[in-house]
N, C-alpha and C positions, 0 to 999 in steps of 0.2 A: 504494500500500500504506500502510495507516494505521500509526502508530507502535505498537510493542508495549508492553504494560504494563511489561516489564522495562526497556526503554529509557527510558520516562517515569519510572519509579521511580529508576533510577540517576541520571538527570539531576537529579531533585529532591534526592536524598540528597547530591549533590555541592555543594549550595547550603547554606552554613553559616547557616541561618536560626534561630539561637537567639533566643528572645523577648527583645527586640522587633525584632530585626534581620530585614529582609526577605531578605537574603542571596542574592538573585537568583532565589528560588523562584517568586515571583509573576510576575516578568518572564518566566521560562521558560513558565509556564502561559499567560500572555497571548499570547506569540508563537505557541504551538501552537494555541490556540483561535481566534485571529484568522485564522490561515491556513485553518482549517476553516469559516470563515464566521460565527463568533460575534461579537456586539457586546460589547466588553470595556471595563470601567471599572475604575480603580484609585484609589478614594477613600482619602484619608488622614484619620484622625480624631485629635483632640487633646483633652486634658483637663488642667487645671492639676495639677501634681504627678505626672503620669504621662508616659511617653514617647509620642511620636507613633507611630502604627501604620499601616502600609500594609495594604490589603485589596483583594480582587478580587471583582467581580461580572460575570458573563457570561451572555448569553442567545442561543440560536439559535431562531428562529421567533417568531411573534407570535400564534399561535392558542392556543386552549385544547384540551385540558388542559395544564397546566404542571407538569412534574416537575422538582424542584430537587434537585441534589446539593450537599451541604454538607460542610465540613471545615476543617482548618487546616494551614498549612504551617509554623508555628512549632514548634520542638522545645525540649525541656529541654536544659540543658548536658550535654555528653558525660562530664563528670567527668575523671578522669585518663586522658588518651588513651593513655598508655603501657600501660595495663592492657587495652586492646582488642586482639583478635587482628588486626584490620585497622583502618586509619585510620577514625575514625567518620564522616568526610565524603568517603570515597573511593568508596563504592558498589561495593565488591569482592564477587565471588562466590567462595564456597569450599564444597565439598561440597554443591552444589546449593542453597545458601542465600545470600541477598543481605544483606550486613552494612551497617549504618549507623544513625546516630541519626535516628529517624523512620521506620525501615523498616516498623514496624507501627503506630506512633502519630505521624501517620497518613499519611505521604507515600506509602506503598505503596497505601493505600486510595484516595487521590486519583488515583494513576496508573491504577488499575483503573477508576475512574469515567470518567476521561478516555478511556481506550482503548475502553471499551464505548460511550460516547457517540459518539466519532468513527467507530467501526465502524458503529454504527446509522445515523448521518447519511449516511455514504458509501453505504450500501445503499439508503437511502430519503430522499434530500435534501429531498423535498417533502412529508414526512409532515405530517399534521394535528396540531398541538400545538407545544409548546415544551419545550426542555431548558435548564436553567440551572445555573450553578455559583456558590455563595456561599462564598468562601474567606477566612478571616481569618488574620491574623498575630498574634493576641492571645488564644489559647485557653489556652496553658500559663502565661500571666502573669496580670495583674490582671483580664483579661476585661472591661475598661472601654471600650477603643477598638476593639473587634472586632465580634463578631456582633450585639450589641444595636444598635449605631449603624449597622452595615451594613444591618440589616433596616429600621431607621427611614429610612435614606437611600433604600433601594429602594422602600419604600412611598410616600415622598415623590415618587418618579418615577411613581407609579401602578402599580407592579408588584404582582401578586396571584398567589400560589402555590396550587396545588391539593394537592400532596403533596410530601414531602421524604424523602430517604434521607441520613442522616448516616453517614459512613464510619468511625466510631470502631471500634477493635478490640473486638469484642463476644464473640468465641468463647473459652471458657476452655481448651479442649484441642485441638480440631480444627475446621477450617473446616466450618461447617454446624451447629455445636452450638446456637447461640443467636441470636435476634433480640431486641433490646431494644425493647419497645413502651411503655416508660414509665420513669420514674426516681423514686426517693424524694426528698423534700425534705431540706434540711439546715438545722438551727438550732442556734446556739451560745449558751450562757448562762454567766454569771459570777456567782459568789456571794462576797460578803465578809461574814464574821462578825466583829463588833466585840467586842473584849474590853478588858482593862486589864492592861498589862504589870506584872510584879512578880517578886519572889524566890520560888522554889518552896518555901522554908522558911516563907513567910508567905502562904499561899494566900488567907487571909481579906482580905488587902490587894490582891488581884489578881482578875482575872476571866478564866479560861482560855477562849479561843474554840474550842478544838479539840473538846470534847464537844458544843458547840452545832453545829459543822459536821457532826459525825457524825450528830447527830439529823436535820439537814436532808437530808443525802445519803441517809440511811436512808428518810426520807419520800418522796424522789424515786424510790427504787428498790424500794419495798416492793410495789408493784402494777404489773403490765404496763400500758403505755399503751393497748394494744389487742391483739387476737388475729389481726390481719391481715385481708385481704380476698381476693376471688377471684384477683386478679392481683398482690397485694402481700403480702410477709411482714409480720409484726408490726413496728410501730415500735419502735426501739431507742434507749435512752438510755445513753451511756457517759460515765462520769466520766474525764476525761483528765488533770487535774492537781489535786493538793491540796498547797498550799504555806503555810508559815508564815514562811519566811525567817529561821529562828532557828538560829544556829550554837552557841548555849550551852545546855548541859543543865540549868543551874540557873536559867534564866529562863523565866517564863511569857510567851508571846508576846502582842503587842497585838492581833493580828488573824490570821485564817485565810482563805485564799482557795482557791476551787475553780473549775474550768472543766468544763463538760460539753457534749457534742454529741449531738444527736438526729437520727437518720435516720428520717424519718416518711413514712407512706403517705398515700393520698388520703382517709383519714378526717379528716385534720387540715389546717388552714391555719396559717401561722406565728402568726396572732393567736389562734386557738382553742387552739393548743398553749401559747402563752405564758400564757394564762389558766389552763390546767390546771396548769402548773408553779407559777404564783403561788399557786394554791389549795393545792397540796400543801405548799409551803414554809410558808405561813401556818399550816396545820394542824399541821405538825411543830414549828414554832417556838413555838406557843402564845404566852404572854406573857413568856417567859423568854429567848429567843434574839434578840439584836439583829443584823439582817443587812440587806444590800443586794443586790438582784438587778438585773442589767442583761442585756439580750438584744442580741446583735450584729445589725445589719441583715442581711437575707438576700434574695437573688433566686433562691434554690434552692427552688422549690415543687414538691411532688409533682404528677406529671401522668401521664396514660395515653392512649395511642392504642388504643381498643378494637379487638379483632380484627374486621376487615372485609375487603372485597374487596382493598384495597390491601395490607394485611398478607398476605392470601392470595397475591397475585402474588409477593411476596418469598419467602414460605415455599415456594411451588411451584417457584420458580426454584432455590432452594437444594437442594431434594430432587432435582430433575431433574439438577442438576450434580454433587452430591456423594452422593446416595443417602440422606442423613440428613433426618429430619423435625426441624426446629429447635425448640427450646424457646422459648416466648414468655415473656420474663423482664422484670422491673423491678429487678433486683439491681444492685449496684455503686454507684459514686459519682455525682456530678453530671456533666453534659456540656452543651454548647451547645444540645442538643435542648430544654432547658427554656426557651430564648428562642424557638426556632423554632416550638414548638407553639402559641404565641399567634397565629401567622399561618396555620398549616395543620397537618394531621396529619403526624407525623414518626415514622419508625422508624429504628433504628440497626442497621447490619450492616456489619462489616468483617472484618479479619483476626484471627488468633489473638493474644491479648494477653500471652502468657507472658513475653516479653522486653522489653516496653515499659518505658522509662525505665531499663533495666539496662545494664551494660557488655555489649558484644557484642549489642546489639539486632539482630535479624535475622528474615528471613522466607523460607520455602522459595519458590524461584522458581515451583514448580508451583502454589503457593497464589495467586500473582499471576494466573496464567492462569485458575485456577478461579474466583477472585473476579470477574475480568473477565467470564467466561462467565455468572456469576450476574447481574451487573448488566445484561448484554446481554439475557438472558432476561426480566428485569423490564421493560426498555424495550419489548421485543417485545410482551409481554402487556399492558402498560399502554396503549400507543397502539393496539393492535389492539382492545382493549375500547372505547376512545374512538370508534373509527371504525365 
């Protein structure tokens, strides 16, 4: 009898794997997968100024096609544990729900992937194809020594993937709501407007940078960046800080600073977007506002997995298990899918994300069974089509 998703989820939740600590989570996965016949590797990656991070790569089979399950075992800190109804690393069940940090983001999803894969292999150990797991311990942290390097490491071994399912919690309200077939990019910019500090009673001896900053921000926000595409909402620029650092009401500040973030669709690249921002600021500044613009480096680029047979397998499995026709969405923040898509088409589907990162993060036990059923149906359809 293969381990249940509940047993796997509880075992993972009892591992205190707060980024960057492995906490025993990857060791547990390694033991379970090895016993099922997977070849398992545990590479550790390093970078100056960042903590070493343990990761896991496992593969069953050597044939094509190759379906990869991806995710992360690291979790955010639980916060004040005394505010939890149950110990955040106890994996307790109450009222039909499993409590623990990572229950939905995303140890529960990993447990369901494992349970589905093990059940599929038990039923057809000689199937034509391969199933893999790409699990990082560095998704909630800097994301430097995790998925990016793990993909590079796997490619260096000659691994090539055909499709991937990332088990992030994608459903806003109930299991079956939504598949993520892409993500918007993210770009952050910083503006400094230079002025000249002085006494408010003698403005002719000073140069107030605040009106200039208002002009620049108005120029950025006056027109929409675009009106969206078939699969993406319109790109959105939000001003997140405006600061002068001035505690005195009778002093004109020397400079004003502002930060903005843009979540952009597939009409833009970071480079083309930076050029548009620069154009808007130069136009707004004219010859009167002195400013500096810097753009933070980004690896969050918009991407899309167009609806195709693979997306259809996932959608059909969701409808068969839940009765819902999932929405194909590109909303939300960034995820490790932005790295995986460079190597193969990727979709994201996992649990309901309402309690992720919250006190009393939890998942209905019934959802673990249903998600396992969905993943199992995907495996059945995927490899049946291949044969």
